[in-house]
C-alpha positions, 0 to 999 in steps of 0.5 A: 516774376510772372514763370514764378507765381506760376509755379505750384504754391509747395515749389513756390515755398521751397524756392523762397526758402532755398540756399541757392538762386534756382531758375523757376525753369530748373526747378519745375523739370526737376519737381515735375519729374520727382513729383510724377515718380513719387508725388509732391512731398518726394519732389521737395525732398529731390529738389533738396538732395540736388541743392545739398549736393551743390552746395557740397561740389561748391565748398569742395571746389572751394576748399581745393581752390584755398589749397592752392593758394596757401601752397602759393602763398 
């Protein structure tokens, strides 16, 4: 929890609303890189895009698993 408390306030707010459980370290890594390149607002957009890609990948994987199960049944 201590590491979370040391994050920049906009990043902490984003993490509280995130759909996935992020580690403070991984979120901060993306935040720092994107913020250096384009600023804090762009960093939040980048985090949202990364999260959306992860959710899409998970959805695709679970859809493929459901198709395999239905073939067996």
